[in-house]
C-alpha positions as CSV (number, residue, x, y, z in Angstrom):
1,X,-50.1,-29.1,26.6
2,X,-51.3,-31.9,24.3
3,X,-48.4,-34.1,25.3
4,X,-49.1,-33.5,29.0
5,X,-52.8,-34.2,28.6
6,X,-52.0,-37.4,26.8
7,X,-49.8,-38.6,29.6
8,X,-52.5,-37.7,32.2
9,X,-54.9,-39.9,30.3
10,X,-52.6,-43.0,30.4
11,X,-53.7,-45.9,32.6
12,X,-50.2,-46.1,34.0
13,X,-50.6,-42.5,35.3
14,X,-53.9,-43.3,36.9
15,X,-52.5,-46.4,38.6
16,X,-49.5,-44.5,39.9
17,X,-51.7,-41.7,41.2
18,X,-53.9,-44.2,43.0
19,X,-50.7,-45.8,44.5
20,X,-49.4,-42.5,45.8
21,X,-52.7,-41.4,47.2
22,X,-52.8,-44.6,49.2
23,X,-49.2,-44.1,50.4
24,X,-49.5,-40.5,51.5
25,X,-53.0,-39.0,51.4
26,X,-54.6,-42.1,52.8
27,X,-52.7,-41.5,56.0
28,X,-53.9,-37.9,56.2
29,X,-50.6,-36.4,55.1
30,X,-50.0,-33.4,52.9
31,X,-47.4,-33.6,50.1
32,X,-45.1,-30.8,49.1
33,X,-43.1,-31.6,45.9
34,X,-39.7,-30.5,44.6
35,X,-38.3,-31.6,41.2
36,X,-34.8,-30.6,40.5
37,X,-31.6,-31.7,38.9
38,X,-28.8,-32.7,41.3
39,X,-27.0,-29.4,40.6
40,X,-25.4,-26.7,42.7
41,X,-27.7,-24.0,41.3
42,X,-31.0,-25.8,42.0
43,X,-31.0,-24.9,45.7
44,X,-32.0,-28.4,47.0
45,X,-30.0,-27.9,50.2
46,X,-31.8,-24.5,50.7
47,X,-35.1,-26.2,50.3
48,X,-34.2,-28.9,52.9
49,X,-33.1,-26.2,55.3
50,X,-36.4,-24.4,54.9
51,X,-38.2,-27.7,55.6
52,X,-36.2,-28.2,58.7
53,X,-37.0,-24.6,59.8
54,X,-40.7,-25.2,59.2
55,X,-40.9,-28.3,61.2
56,X,-38.9,-26.7,64.0
57,X,-41.1,-23.6,64.2
58,X,-44.5,-25.3,63.6
59,X,-44.6,-28.6,65.5
60,X,-48.3,-29.1,64.4
61,X,-47.0,-30.2,60.9
62,X,-44.8,-33.0,62.3
63,X,-46.3,-36.3,61.3
64,X,-48.6,-34.6,58.7
65,X,-46.3,-32.9,56.2
66,X,-44.1,-34.8,53.7
67,X,-41.6,-33.2,51.3
68,X,-41.0,-35.4,48.3
69,X,-37.8,-34.3,46.6
70,X,-37.2,-35.8,43.1
71,X,-33.5,-35.4,42.3
72,X,-32.9,-36.0,38.7
73,X,-29.5,-37.4,37.9
74,X,-26.8,-34.8,37.3
75,X,-25.9,-34.1,33.7
76,X,-22.2,-34.3,34.5
77,X,-19.7,-35.5,37.0
78,X,-17.3,-33.6,39.2
79,X,-16.4,-32.4,42.6
80,X,-19.4,-30.0,42.7
81,X,-21.9,-32.7,41.9
82,X,-20.4,-35.1,44.4
83,X,-20.5,-32.4,47.1
84,X,-24.1,-31.6,46.4
85,X,-25.1,-35.3,46.6
86,X,-23.3,-35.8,49.9
87,X,-24.7,-32.6,51.4
88,X,-28.3,-33.6,50.3
89,X,-28.0,-37.1,51.7
90,X,-26.7,-35.8,55.0
91,X,-29.4,-33.2,55.4
92,X,-32.2,-35.7,54.6
93,X,-30.8,-38.1,57.1
94,X,-30.6,-35.4,59.8
95,X,-34.1,-34.1,59.3
96,X,-35.6,-37.6,59.3
97,X,-33.8,-38.5,62.4
98,X,-34.8,-35.3,64.2
99,X,-38.5,-35.1,63.2
100,X,-39.3,-38.6,61.9
101,X,-41.3,-41.4,63.6
102,X,-42.1,-45.0,62.9
103,X,-43.9,-45.1,59.6
104,X,-43.3,-41.4,58.9
105,X,-40.4,-39.7,57.1
106,X,-40.6,-35.9,56.7
107,X,-38.4,-35.9,53.6
108,X,-38.6,-38.5,50.9
109,X,-35.6,-38.3,48.5
110,X,-36.0,-40.0,45.1
111,X,-32.6,-40.0,43.5
112,X,-33.2,-42.3,40.6
113,X,-34.6,-41.6,37.1
114,X,-38.4,-41.4,36.9
115,X,-40.6,-42.1,33.9
116,X,-42.5,-39.0,32.8
117,X,-45.8,-40.4,33.8
118,X,-44.4,-41.1,37.3
119,X,-43.3,-37.5,37.6
120,X,-46.7,-36.3,36.5
121,X,-48.3,-38.6,39.1
122,X,-46.4,-36.8,41.8
123,X,-47.5,-33.5,40.4
124,X,-51.1,-34.6,40.6
125,X,-51.0,-35.4,44.4
126,X,-48.8,-32.5,45.5
127,X,-50.6,-29.7,47.4
128,X,-47.6,-27.4,47.0
129,X,-44.7,-27.3,44.5
130,X,-41.4,-25.8,45.6
131,X,-38.8,-24.3,43.2
132,X,-35.9,-22.7,45.1
133,X,-33.2,-22.5,42.4
134,X,-30.6,-19.8,43.1
135,X,-30.2,-19.1,39.4
136,X,-32.2,-20.6,36.5
137,X,-33.7,-19.9,33.1
138,X,-37.2,-20.7,32.0
139,X,-37.9,-23.5,34.5
140,X,-40.9,-25.5,33.2
141,X,-41.6,-27.4,36.4
142,X,-44.2,-24.8,37.7
143,X,-46.1,-25.0,34.3
144,X,-46.1,-28.8,34.3
145,X,-47.3,-28.8,37.9
146,X,-50.2,-26.4,37.2
147,X,-51.3,-28.3,34.1
148,X,-51.1,-31.7,36.0
149,X,-53.2,-30.4,38.9
150,X,-55.9,-29.5,36.4
151,X,-56.1,-33.2,35.5
152,X,-59.1,-34.8,34.0
153,X,-62.4,-36.4,35.1
154,X,-60.9,-39.8,35.8
155,X,-58.1,-38.4,37.9
156,X,-60.7,-36.2,39.7
157,X,-62.5,-39.3,40.9
158,X,-59.2,-40.8,42.2
159,X,-58.5,-37.5,44.0
160,X,-62.1,-37.5,45.3
161,X,-62.9,-34.1,43.8
162,X,-66.6,-33.6,43.5
163,X,-66.6,-30.3,41.6
164,X,-64.2,-28.8,39.1
165,X,-64.1,-25.7,41.2
166,X,-62.3,-27.7,43.9
167,X,-59.1,-27.9,41.8
168,X,-56.3,-26.1,43.4
169,X,-52.5,-25.7,43.3
170,X,-49.9,-23.6,45.2
171,X,-46.5,-22.5,44.0
172,X,-43.5,-21.3,46.0
173,X,-40.9,-20.2,43.5
174,X,-37.6,-18.5,43.6
175,X,-37.4,-14.9,42.4
176,X,-34.3,-15.8,40.5
177,X,-35.9,-18.0,37.9
178,X,-37.1,-16.9,34.5
179,X,-40.8,-17.9,34.9
180,X,-41.2,-16.1,38.2
181,X,-42.7,-12.8,36.7
182,X,-45.2,-14.9,34.6
183,X,-46.8,-16.5,37.6
184,X,-48.4,-13.7,39.5
185,X,-50.3,-16.0,41.9
186,X,-47.1,-17.7,43.1
187,X,-45.4,-16.9,46.4
188,X,-42.0,-15.5,45.4
189,X,-39.1,-16.0,47.8
190,X,-35.4,-15.4,48.0
191,X,-34.1,-18.9,48.4
192,X,-31.1,-17.7,50.5
193,X,-33.5,-16.4,53.2
194,X,-34.3,-19.7,54.9
195,X,-36.8,-18.2,57.4
196,X,-38.7,-16.4,54.5
197,X,-38.9,-19.7,52.5
198,X,-40.2,-21.6,55.6
199,X,-42.8,-18.9,56.2
200,X,-43.9,-19.1,52.5
201,X,-44.2,-22.8,52.7
202,X,-46.4,-22.5,55.8
203,X,-48.5,-19.8,54.1
204,X,-49.0,-22.0,51.1
205,X,-50.3,-24.7,53.4
206,X,-52.8,-22.7,55.5
207,X,-54.1,-20.4,52.7
208,X,-57.9,-20.6,52.4
209,X,-59.2,-23.2,50.0
210,X,-61.0,-20.5,47.9
211,X,-57.8,-18.6,47.5
212,X,-56.0,-21.7,46.3
213,X,-58.8,-22.4,43.8
214,X,-58.6,-18.8,42.4
215,X,-54.8,-18.9,42.1
216,X,-54.9,-22.3,40.4
217,X,-57.5,-21.1,37.9
218,X,-55.5,-18.0,37.1
219,X,-52.3,-19.9,36.5
220,X,-54.0,-22.6,34.4
221,X,-55.6,-20.1,32.1
222,X,-52.2,-18.5,31.6
223,X,-50.4,-21.8,31.0
224,X,-53.1,-23.0,28.6
225,X,-52.9,-19.9,26.5
226,X,-49.1,-19.4,26.5
227,X,-48.0,-22.8,25.2
228,X,-45.0,-23.5,23.0
229,X,-47.0,-22.7,19.8
230,X,-47.9,-19.3,21.2
231,X,-44.3,-18.4,22.0
232,X,-43.0,-19.6,18.6
233,X,-45.7,-17.5,16.8
234,X,-44.9,-14.5,18.9
235,X,-41.2,-14.8,18.2
236,X,-41.8,-15.0,14.4
237,X,-44.1,-12.0,14.5
238,X,-41.6,-9.9,16.3
239,X,-38.9,-11.0,13.9
240,X,-41.0,-10.2,10.9
241,X,-41.9,-6.8,12.3
242,X,-38.3,-6.0,13.2
243,X,-37.0,-7.0,9.8
244,X,-39.8,-5.4,7.7
245,X,-37.8,-2.4,6.6
246,X,-34.3,-3.8,6.6
247,X,-34.2,-3.8,2.8
248,X,-34.6,0.0,2.8
249,X,-31.9,0.6,5.5
250,X,-28.2,0.2,6.1
251,X,-26.9,-0.9,9.5
252,X,-23.6,0.4,10.9
253,X,-21.7,-0.8,14.0
254,X,-20.5,2.0,16.3
255,X,-18.3,1.8,19.3
256,X,-16.2,-0.9,20.8
257,X,-16.6,-3.6,23.5
258,X,-19.5,-3.1,25.8
259,X,-20.3,0.3,24.1
260,X,-20.9,-1.4,20.7
261,X,-24.2,-0.4,19.1
262,X,-25.8,-1.0,15.7
263,X,-27.6,1.9,14.2
264,X,-30.1,1.7,11.3
265,X,-29.8,4.4,8.7
266,X,-31.9,5.4,5.7
267,X,-30.3,4.7,2.3
268,X,-30.2,8.5,1.6
269,X,-27.7,9.1,4.3
270,X,-24.4,10.6,3.0
271,X,-21.2,12.0,4.4
272,X,-21.1,15.7,5.3
273,X,-18.8,17.9,3.2
274,X,-17.2,20.3,5.6
275,X,-16.9,22.9,2.9
276,X,-20.7,23.4,2.9
277,X,-20.6,24.8,6.4
278,X,-17.6,27.0,5.8
279,X,-19.1,28.4,2.5
280,X,-22.4,29.2,4.2
281,X,-20.6,30.8,7.1
282,X,-18.6,33.1,4.8
283,X,-21.7,34.1,2.8
284,X,-23.8,35.0,5.9
285,X,-24.1,38.5,7.3
286,X,-25.6,37.9,10.7
287,X,-24.7,34.7,12.6
288,X,-26.1,33.3,15.8
289,X,-23.9,30.6,17.3
290,X,-25.1,28.8,20.5
291,X,-22.7,26.2,21.9
292,X,-23.1,23.9,24.8
293,X,-19.9,23.3,26.8
294,X,-20.1,20.2,29.0
295,X,-19.5,17.2,26.8
296,X,-19.7,19.2,23.5
297,X,-16.7,21.6,23.3
298,X,-15.0,19.5,25.9
299,X,-15.3,15.7,26.5
300,X,-16.6,14.3,29.8
301,X,-13.4,14.1,31.8
302,X,-12.0,14.8,35.3
303,X,-10.5,18.1,34.2
304,X,-13.4,20.2,33.1
305,X,-11.5,23.3,32.2
306,X,-11.2,24.2,28.5
307,X,-8.1,23.7,26.5
308,X,-6.1,26.7,25.2
309,X,-7.1,25.7,21.6
310,X,-10.9,25.9,22.5
311,X,-10.5,29.3,24.1
312,X,-8.5,30.5,21.0
313,X,-11.2,29.3,18.7
314,X,-14.0,31.1,20.7
315,X,-11.9,34.3,20.8
316,X,-11.5,34.2,17.1
317,X,-15.2,33.7,16.6
318,X,-16.0,36.6,19.0
319,X,-13.7,39.0,17.2
320,X,-15.9,38.9,14.1
321,X,-18.5,41.6,14.4
322,X,-21.0,39.6,12.4
323,X,-21.0,36.8,15.0
324,X,-23.2,36.6,18.1
325,X,-21.6,33.8,20.1
326,X,-23.3,32.4,23.2
327,X,-21.9,29.6,25.5
328,X,-24.4,27.6,27.6
329,X,-23.1,25.6,30.5
330,X,-24.2,24.0,33.8
331,X,-21.2,25.5,35.7
332,X,-21.3,28.4,38.1
333,X,-20.8,32.0,37.1
334,X,-17.4,32.4,38.7
335,X,-16.1,29.3,37.0
336,X,-17.2,30.6,33.5
337,X,-15.7,34.0,34.2
338,X,-12.4,32.4,35.0
339,X,-12.3,30.0,32.1
340,X,-13.6,32.4,29.3
341,X,-12.2,35.9,29.5
342,X,-13.3,36.7,25.9
343,X,-14.7,40.2,25.7
344,X,-17.5,39.5,23.3
345,X,-18.7,36.1,24.5
346,X,-22.2,35.8,25.9
347,X,-22.5,33.2,28.6
348,X,-25.3,31.3,30.4
349,X,-24.5,29.6,33.7
350,X,-26.4,26.9,35.5
351,X,-28.3,25.8,32.4
352,X,-29.7,29.2,31.7
353,X,-30.6,30.5,35.2
354,X,-27.9,33.2,34.9
355,X,-27.1,35.1,31.7
356,X,-24.5,37.7,30.7
357,X,-24.4,39.6,27.4
358,X,-20.9,40.6,26.2
359,X,-21.4,40.9,22.4
360,X,-20.0,43.3,19.9
361,X,-23.6,43.9,18.9
362,X,-24.0,45.5,22.3
363,X,-27.3,43.8,23.1
364,X,-26.8,45.1,26.6
365,X,-24.4,47.8,27.7
366,X,-23.2,46.4,31.0
367,X,-21.8,42.9,31.5
368,X,-23.5,42.0,34.7
369,X,-25.1,38.6,35.3
370,X,-28.9,38.6,35.3
371,X,-31.5,35.9,35.9
372,X,-33.8,34.5,33.3
373,X,-36.6,34.0,35.8
374,X,-37.5,35.7,39.1
375,X,-35.1,34.8,41.9
376,X,-35.9,31.3,43.1
377,X,-36.3,30.0,46.6
378,X,-33.5,27.4,47.0
379,X,-34.5,26.0,50.4
380,X,-35.4,22.8,48.6
381,X,-31.6,22.1,48.4
382,X,-31.7,21.3,52.1
383,X,-34.1,18.4,51.3
384,X,-32.4,17.2,48.1
385,X,-28.8,17.2,49.3
386,X,-29.1,14.6,52.0
387,X,-30.8,12.3,49.5
388,X,-27.9,12.7,47.1
389,X,-25.4,12.2,49.9
390,X,-27.0,8.8,50.6
391,X,-26.6,7.7,47.0
392,X,-23.1,9.1,46.9
393,X,-22.1,6.9,49.9
394,X,-23.5,3.8,48.2
395,X,-22.1,4.5,44.7
396,X,-18.4,4.5,44.4
397,X,-17.1,7.1,42.1
398,X,-20.1,9.5,42.3
399,X,-19.9,13.1,43.6
400,X,-22.2,16.0,44.3
401,X,-21.7,19.3,42.5
402,X,-23.4,22.1,44.4
403,X,-24.0,25.4,42.6
404,X,-26.0,28.5,43.4
405,X,-29.3,27.2,42.2
406,X,-28.6,23.6,41.0
407,X,-27.6,20.3,42.6
408,X,-25.9,17.8,40.4
409,X,-25.3,14.1,41.3
410,X,-22.5,13.0,38.9
411,X,-21.7,9.3,38.4
412,X,-19.3,9.7,35.5
413,X,-16.5,7.8,37.3
414,X,-18.8,5.1,38.7
415,X,-19.5,1.7,37.2
416,X,-21.7,2.5,34.1
417,X,-24.4,-0.1,34.8
418,X,-24.6,0.4,38.5
419,X,-24.5,4.1,38.2
420,X,-27.3,4.2,35.7
421,X,-29.5,2.0,38.0
422,X,-28.7,4.3,40.9
423,X,-29.5,7.4,38.8
424,X,-33.0,6.0,38.0
425,X,-33.7,5.3,41.6
426,X,-32.4,8.8,42.6
427,X,-34.7,10.5,40.1
428,X,-37.7,8.7,41.6
429,X,-36.6,9.4,45.1
430,X,-36.0,13.1,44.5
431,X,-39.3,13.5,42.6
432,X,-41.2,12.0,45.6
433,X,-39.6,14.2,48.3
434,X,-39.7,17.3,46.1
435,X,-43.3,16.9,44.9
436,X,-44.4,20.1,46.5
437,X,-41.3,22.2,45.6
438,X,-40.9,24.3,42.4
439,X,-38.1,22.0,41.3
440,X,-37.4,20.0,38.1
441,X,-35.4,16.8,38.3
442,X,-33.8,15.4,35.1
443,X,-31.4,12.7,34.1
444,X,-28.7,13.7,31.7
445,X,-25.5,11.9,30.5
446,X,-23.8,10.5,33.7
447,X,-25.7,12.9,36.0
448,X,-28.9,13.7,37.7
449,X,-29.8,17.4,38.1
450,X,-32.2,19.2,40.3
451,X,-32.9,22.8,39.4
452,X,-35.7,25.4,39.7
453,X,-38.7,24.9,37.4
454,X,-38.8,27.0,34.3
455,X,-35.0,27.1,33.9
456,X,-33.8,25.8,30.5
457,X,-31.4,26.5,27.7
458,X,-34.4,27.3,25.6
459,X,-34.7,30.6,27.5
460,X,-31.1,31.4,26.5
461,X,-31.9,30.9,22.8
462,X,-35.1,32.8,23.1
463,X,-33.6,35.9,24.7
464,X,-30.6,35.9,22.4
465,X,-32.9,35.8,19.3
466,X,-35.2,38.5,20.8
467,X,-32.2,40.8,21.4
468,X,-31.1,40.4,17.8
469,X,-34.6,41.1,16.5
470,X,-34.8,44.3,18.6
471,X,-32.0,45.6,16.6
472,X,-33.6,44.6,13.4
473,X,-31.2,41.7,12.7
474,X,-32.5,38.4,11.3
475,X,-29.8,35.7,11.4
476,X,-29.1,33.9,8.2
477,X,-26.7,31.5,9.9
478,X,-27.7,29.7,13.1
479,X,-25.4,27.1,14.6
480,X,-26.7,25.3,17.7
481,X,-24.8,22.4,19.1
482,X,-25.5,20.3,22.2
483,X,-24.9,16.8,23.6
484,X,-27.6,15.7,26.0
485,X,-31.1,16.1,27.2
486,X,-30.5,19.5,28.9
487,X,-30.0,21.0,25.4
488,X,-33.2,19.8,23.9
489,X,-35.2,22.9,25.0
490,X,-32.7,25.0,23.1
491,X,-33.1,22.8,20.0
492,X,-36.8,22.8,20.2
493,X,-36.9,26.6,20.4
494,X,-34.7,26.9,17.3
495,X,-37.1,24.6,15.5
496,X,-40.2,26.6,16.4
497,X,-38.4,29.9,15.6
498,X,-37.5,28.7,12.1
499,X,-41.2,27.9,11.5
500,X,-42.2,31.4,12.7
501,X,-40.1,33.3,10.2
502,X,-37.6,34.4,12.9
503,X,-34.7,33.6,10.5
504,X,-33.8,35.0,7.1
505,X,-36.0,33.7,4.3
506,X,-32.9,32.3,2.5
507,X,-32.2,29.9,5.4
508,X,-31.8,26.4,4.2
509,X,-30.9,23.4,6.5
510,X,-28.9,20.3,6.4
511,X,-28.6,17.4,8.8
512,X,-25.6,15.9,10.5
513,X,-25.4,13.1,12.9
514,X,-22.2,12.5,14.9
515,X,-22.5,10.2,17.8
516,X,-23.8,6.8,19.0
517,X,-27.5,7.1,17.9
518,X,-29.5,8.8,15.2
519,X,-31.7,11.6,16.4
520,X,-35.5,11.1,16.3
521,X,-35.9,14.6,15.0
522,X,-33.6,13.8,12.1
523,X,-36.0,11.1,10.9
524,X,-39.1,13.1,11.5
525,X,-38.1,16.4,10.1
526,X,-35.8,15.7,7.1
527,X,-38.0,16.0,3.9
528,X,-35.4,14.0,2.0
529,X,-36.4,11.0,4.0
530,X,-40.0,11.1,2.8
531,X,-43.2,10.6,4.7
532,X,-42.0,7.6,6.7
533,X,-43.9,6.3,9.8
534,X,-42.4,8.2,12.8
535,X,-42.6,5.0,14.9
536,X,-40.5,3.1,12.5
537,X,-37.8,5.8,12.3
538,X,-37.4,6.6,16.0
539,X,-34.0,5.8,17.2
540,X,-33.5,3.9,20.4
541,X,-32.9,5.9,23.5
542,X,-30.0,5.3,25.8
543,X,-31.3,3.4,29.0
544,X,-34.4,5.6,29.1
545,X,-32.4,8.7,29.9
546,X,-33.7,10.8,27.1
547,X,-37.4,10.6,26.4
548,X,-38.4,13.8,24.6
549,X,-39.3,13.6,21.0
550,X,-41.1,15.3,18.1
551,X,-44.9,15.0,18.0
552,X,-45.0,15.2,14.2
553,X,-43.6,16.8,11.1
554,X,-42.6,20.4,11.4
555,X,-43.7,23.3,9.3
556,X,-40.6,23.9,7.1
557,X,-39.3,27.4,6.7
558,X,-38.5,28.3,3.1
559,X,-36.4,25.2,2.8
560,X,-35.1,22.2,4.7
561,X,-35.3,22.1,8.4
562,X,-33.3,19.2,9.7
563,X,-31.3,18.0,12.7
564,X,-27.7,18.0,13.8
565,X,-26.7,15.5,16.5
566,X,-23.2,15.9,17.9
567,X,-23.4,14.0,21.2
568,X,-22.9,10.7,22.9
569,X,-26.7,10.3,23.4
570,X,-28.3,12.8,21.0
571,X,-32.0,13.5,20.8
572,X,-32.6,16.8,19.1
573,X,-30.1,19.3,17.8
574,X,-30.2,21.8,15.0
575,X,-27.7,23.2,12.5
576,X,-29.3,25.8,10.2
577,X,-27.3,27.5,7.6
578,X,-27.9,29.5,4.3
579,X,-27.7,28.0,0.8
580,X,-26.6,24.6,1.9
581,X,-27.5,21.2,0.4
582,X,-29.1,18.6,2.5
583,X,-26.4,16.2,3.5
584,X,-26.0,13.8,6.3
585,X,-23.2,12.0,8.1
586,X,-22.6,9.6,10.9
587,X,-19.5,9.5,13.0
588,X,-17.8,6.5,14.5
589,X,-17.4,7.6,18.1
590,X,-18.2,10.4,20.4
591,X,-14.6,11.7,20.2
592,X,-15.1,12.1,16.5
593,X,-17.9,14.5,17.3
594,X,-15.7,16.7,19.4
595,X,-13.1,16.8,16.6
596,X,-15.7,17.7,14.0
597,X,-17.0,20.6,16.2
598,X,-13.4,21.9,16.7
599,X,-12.8,21.6,12.9
600,X,-16.0,23.4,11.9
601,X,-15.4,26.3,14.3
602,X,-11.7,26.5,13.4
603,X,-12.4,26.7,9.7
604,X,-15.1,29.3,10.2
605,X,-12.7,31.7,12.1
606,X,-9.4,30.8,10.4
607,X,-10.1,30.4,6.7
608,X,-6.4,30.1,5.8
609,X,-5.9,26.9,7.8
610,X,-6.3,23.6,6.0
611,X,-9.0,21.5,7.7
612,X,-9.8,17.8,7.3
613,X,-11.8,17.0,4.2
614,X,-14.7,14.7,4.3
615,X,-15.8,13.6,0.8
616,X,-19.0,11.9,-0.4
617,X,-18.3,8.3,-1.2
618,X,-18.8,7.2,-4.8
619,X,-20.4,4.0,-3.7
620,X,-23.6,4.4,-1.6
621,X,-22.8,1.1,0.2
622,X,-19.3,2.2,1.1
623,X,-18.8,2.4,4.9
624,X,-19.2,5.9,6.3
625,X,-15.7,6.2,7.7
626,X,-13.0,8.9,7.2
627,X,-9.4,7.7,7.8
628,X,-8.5,11.2,9.1
629,X,-11.1,10.9,11.8
630,X,-9.9,7.6,13.4
């Protein structure tokens, strides 16, 4: 701003402004200005086409409107630059021949270098500034134009402005440039839409003077405040705030390619010793095991059916009379019946809407499916399904999974970025059309689900624990594993139950993180981490898909209540066991989490088998990596 104000005060600038005023404004003409490099991305040809369209559609502006296009020399040479120059010259010639007259040229092309004060002089006399770049970064032309139109007292006299309130400026800017969101008073256009650009140019010319004054005043106050010093100071403040706790943390790279992430961990994080889980399992007398299926026991894949090894492990767990095993899934009842024939396995279908008890503890004598809530009216599916079909047609690789009470839009095989954007739009669309219906719409990993309100996996955990308590059993080993947002209600209930003395008094917890991100609950509820600021410890969410989080430190139950995250995008998960030290681990990839789950379950039910051994590193700074888990 200081440099620009200094140039505005130069005698050369005042002389140039007076010269241009006599050349253009003295003849009653209105000047529109474009300042661009002779480059293929600056959209000069699109601007000229819009000018041609404007003069053709509005004959009243012929002889009055002049477009001054300052074409700065190209920064390089090549076929593209030569082509842009030839196209620009040809279009200027065509427009001037079609709409020009003796002493009047609609388009004035300046294709020679200008001194900065000369360019500022053109800013001062221009009623409208046009920026129609098809792709650009932080283009400073609009800022220079607004600041130049503010001028000073001496320039005001040359421009014949009697009052400061008469200062005005109008901007027509491309929506594809970086400064477009910062200039709320500008008319934003798609430069490829020639008719829309021409209409925007005409609108900028005929807008009431008072409106032009207000827009200029708003823009100038923004430009004056947000100068280069402001941006530099903001950057330094953000950098300082971000790096404030780096000395107390260790950063690890996880994933490969476009899935690469950097996760910040507390210095107290250590590897998990698998023997701790197995020892606690063997010492316990009553065990409650709740397992998610989709993405936890089985990876996200085209073939959703379980492997023979997974079924064998579940059967082995169910054969132990001390185990109460419950499997939670989003699939239909008939699918789960076909996949899991285990006699003593409890199952919840469609995220907890249907439940079936088949435990050796005989929590229920029959094995019929029952609903966790009163039967729901599913007429809303006739409204939601056409909306999902619309997004399925426009998103290659997406499908609709229709179940008894749930509709799922799955984009697992679609482009990750495009599918995520479509999912966010679909959630907004469904929430708007289903506002008056008893339906809950949620985003999970690679899917959008619409289901009856009140249905959650937390109900499954609640009813399972209540059934155990009815028989006077208090679990001293609780294993709860999930992978996405649909499991968070289950994790939250386990947290509240541990605070309400629903588990054995000897219960002691440990934390384990296996996945791409650290759980927010892990930081908030692990006493070993100290009384840190929750905002500083919160882990980043994945594209806004998982937004639930703890509201504060939990009341701990006779020991350490912590979090287990075994997922691709974990938020809250719990692994409570008896007489176990507080240890923490982080895996390298999501597949590693699946392997660790299988290993934990296999060792709990087959003690004689040798499982992989994860040892605590001697050096705290040693990378958290186990060669056997690669």
